[in-house]
Structures are given as structure tokens and as C-alpha cells.
C-alpha angles and dihedrals in degrees: 000000000000092000090052092051092050090050089050092049089048093048089053092046091049090049097049095046090048093052089050091050091051090052090051087051095046099051104065093029090060100058094102096038090052094043096042088217118110140150114281112172142137098315098041090049090053092049092051095046089053095046088048088063090055098044104032104028095029094230104152117206137209096201139050130206122332113254136147108111105216095013105043115215139136135264122227120277096241095105092057092049089048092051089047090070095064087037091061096038093049099040095248094310109146087217085082089063090058090050087052092052091049089053094048090049093054092041087056090057094046093047091049093051096046100040095043087052090056091051099042124356136298091270093062089043095058094040094054090043090049091052092050093044097054098032106120091209092056095040088057090060090067091055102059133053100235128142099226094059097081085065087083090060092046092047092063089059090042090058092044092052091044091056093047088054091051086050088059101256097139094184091071092068088082091053089049091051093050092047091054091044093048090052089068086073089065109026117000093191090063091047094050095048095047089050090053090050093054091048089052092049093044093090090053090049093049093045090054089046090237091134138026136204090264089053090050090053087054087053092051091048092047092048093044099053097068087046096055094095089050093047091051090049090050092051090050092047108043094267093294095168094047089054091051091053092049089051089057095049094042106039093182085072088070092060089213116155110232130202119245094254099044095106092058089045090052092047091051092047091050090046092050094052091048091044088049094048090056104035094046088062084072109043117199098020092114111177094358096079091103091061089058091047091051091047090052092047092048091047091051090048091055092044094051093045093048108113089204092065120089120239097250092055093048090047091049092053093046088053092051096049095043095044099086091051093050092044091053091052091051092050091053084075085070108081099200141062115297129205132232096244090064088074101039090128089070090073090061092042089052094050091050094049096046090045093053097044096046093050088046092053092044089060094053105061148326089281090058091049089051089051088051090050090047093049091048093048092046096051092044093054090047091047096051089048092051093043091048090052091045092059105028093044112015100035093057097037112118090204100217112229095338102069130066097250094058091050093045092049090051093051091045089053091054097047091047093049089050093049111189094333121113113249143169125239126199125183134214118197129164094241086061092220110094099205097134094049096041090056096043095048089049095046098037099037090051098045101037104030102017088230132094113200121229123243092234130120094226127121111333114002136162133219116216107197125192106194120223107239092214094046108023092175097053094098090065089073090054091053090051098045110025103027105029094141135083135053113272109239095179142331119217134181116212125213088255090062096252116136118219122197125185122206138176121210111197117207 
């Protein structure tokens, strides 16, 4: 009876703490969803134009956006198909994409709590969930429509499947392979480097008899399934993606002349990205980051040497702490600058590692409990500061030409000025490609005004100009070379910074 009562109390305690953590996760992640004002620029416009082809014109695709830096290849199309769900449900309104990002962010916290609890205990579960919920780096992923951000959600499952394999559950190798393959639909650099890590760890797993040849076959099948669309595309297009990957692995194939110091420059770039991914987990620590790094390494050493810990948990902690070093070595194969979103999984790995070690130390003695208290206080202070800025600064930020409201207000101004007359609309933007404006004009013009203007310089037409902050005069060259024709009726600068010019071209 007493044991049942204790279990019931613990379940209630776990449930209440988990709900509190989810509230902590929800508040800062909801800023753009509540304000309805979010970034919508070049990349988001490209995504939505491509998704429009899938949902509206029913043109299914085998590939996603082109990436690859030196190599040049395509990611999987999973991001487009995922984005097509809110596109359909919200009638093409990009606001649906922001709702999707919020859901993914909350789902990441929920899955971390539940899966970590299955591996360890409820204390580790809520600690890891808390760290993910309040981490500024991970919070930001719910406030921006960007394909690499679902990697955090998938990373939680990647770690869970990794642990189950270390535990001797061979069937999970297929799930691990599928997770890695599926990541290629959101960030192919993450998928590729995690695949190489598994390959490097395979001899150890075979030596410990944790996997068999049959289990490896499951991994290959699981990994290959998400790659089938890309494989079909490659077969149809002379193995374009494969050649792009080879160009990355063998830089000589690019036939690019390099300066004598480029290798040291690449090393420093890679080092800066990895340093940033770690140090940014602890905002405000300045030059004290190495103390935290030493503390984590010391805690891992104590954990791994503890005879009371089972093999799979020790191996899991060892994998987490060694992963950044191994990942850095793998990325040195890539002889060009890398970007922070290629290693987004590290934020999740760090949360798991810190959560496990802190709870482990808290169980040891009073010093460990003081460390737990310090970690909780520090992350709560960082969290409240971030949340305060999200609402006092970002929530009320109009966003100029970058956010959706500024663009919508400019388009509304043009439609109202034209009244019910037909008109043309041409756009100047510093990135040259007008994806964001093309999409918004199509979606908003169709749903709000039931009319989509042409892009012709005939009759009455308007120019919507986004000035380049670094070269505010650059649009003048566009006026003189591309536009040229038409009598200027007026030129007006809106509060957002957009310039609107009305012209009439007489036949």
C-alpha cells in the first residue's frame, strides 16, 4: 500500500513538473504566433513558392532546396511536404508555418522528457526537458521558418535509439538508420556526418556484440528508405547529387585555386562554429566557458568510472561527450566554411549531457545538490531575460521591410491607391530574386482582393522598392536600366522603409 502511494505521488509530481516545463517552453516560443508578425524573406518566399507548386498545382517533387556549398546538390523534399500541411490548413497563409514551428518546438520538449525518463528516471527526464525548454538557442528555432530546425526534434529520437542499441536492442538499428536518413530532408550535412559517426562506431558495436550483420542490414534499409526520392532523381539526372558529394570529399575535383593560408582559415572557421555552439548554451559567461567545459568533462569522468552505473549508460555518456570532438574531425574533410545550423543537434546533445551529469552529481552529496540548484538558477535567469526581450522588444517590433506586416502594409497601400483599377506591380529587393514578394502578392492579392497584379510596365503600374541598408542608392540603377519607362505620378516612403512609386505608361 505504501509503495503504491509513493508511486502515485511521484507520478503526480512528474506530471506537475512536466506541465510547468511545457509552460516555460510555450511562453517565449509563442511570441511570433501571438503577434502575427514574423520574418518572411528570401528563403521563406522560396520555400512557399515551391510548396505552392505541390499543393496548388499538384506538381510533386523528388528533391528539396539546392545546398552543398562546394559540391552542389539537393536536400530531400521532406521539408516541403511537411510545410505543405500548414499551407493546406491555413489556405496558403505563411502564419501556418509559424504554428508548425511552434508545435515542433513543444514536441521536442515533450519527447525529450518522456524518452529520457524511459532511459533513466523521471528526474533526468524533467531536467533534460527543462534545459531544452529554456535554452535560448533552441527556443529561437520555434520563432523562424527554417528547414534545419526540425533536426532538434529528430535528434531526441536519434539519441534514444542510440541508447537502445547500446543496451543490446538490435532492432532499433533500423529506426536509427531511418532517423538519420530522414534528417537529410531538413539538413543533409547533419545526416551525412551522423552517418559517418555510426560507421566509425560500428567496429566497436560489433566487438561488443551489440549488433549483428542482420541488424546492420536493417540499418541500411532504414537509412535508404528516406533517400529513395533522391536516388530516383539521381538516376534520372546523371547522378547529380552523388557528383556533388564527391566534389566535397575530393576538393581537387572542384579545380578551385586556393590561397596558401586557406587550410588554417578553414580550421579556424570550423573551430569558431563549434565553440559558438557550446559557449552560446551559456550566455554571459564570457571567458569562463572553459570552467564549465572542465566541469562537464570531470562529471563525465566520474560517471563513466562509477562501478554502480551499467555499461549502456556509461557508453551513452561517453558518446555524448566525445561526439563534438569526433564531429569536428569529420567536418575537417569539408574544405570550406561551414555554418552553425549544420551542427544543430549539438544543442540537444549538450542538454542531454548536462541534464544527466547534474542529476547524477545531485544524488551524490550536498555539493552536487548545490550544483543542481546553481544550474537551475542560471538557466532560469537566462530564460527570463530572453523571454522579457522576446515580448518587450521582438513582440512589438514592426520589423521594417523584413517582417510580414511591413510587406502586407505596403501591398495594402498599393491596392487601396489603385482602387478597383487593374495595375502592374514590379519589385526591387537587394537579393535580386523576389521570391518573398512574388509569393505574398499571389497569396494576399488572391485571398484579400481577389486580384493578382501583372508584372508588366503597361498602363498604371507600381514599383515596390526595398532599399539595401548597406547601399541605399542601389535601387536607382534598377530604375534607370530595368524600368526606364513610364511617367512618375508620385514617390512615397512608408514607415516600414519601403519606397512605393506609381507610374503610368501611355501606349
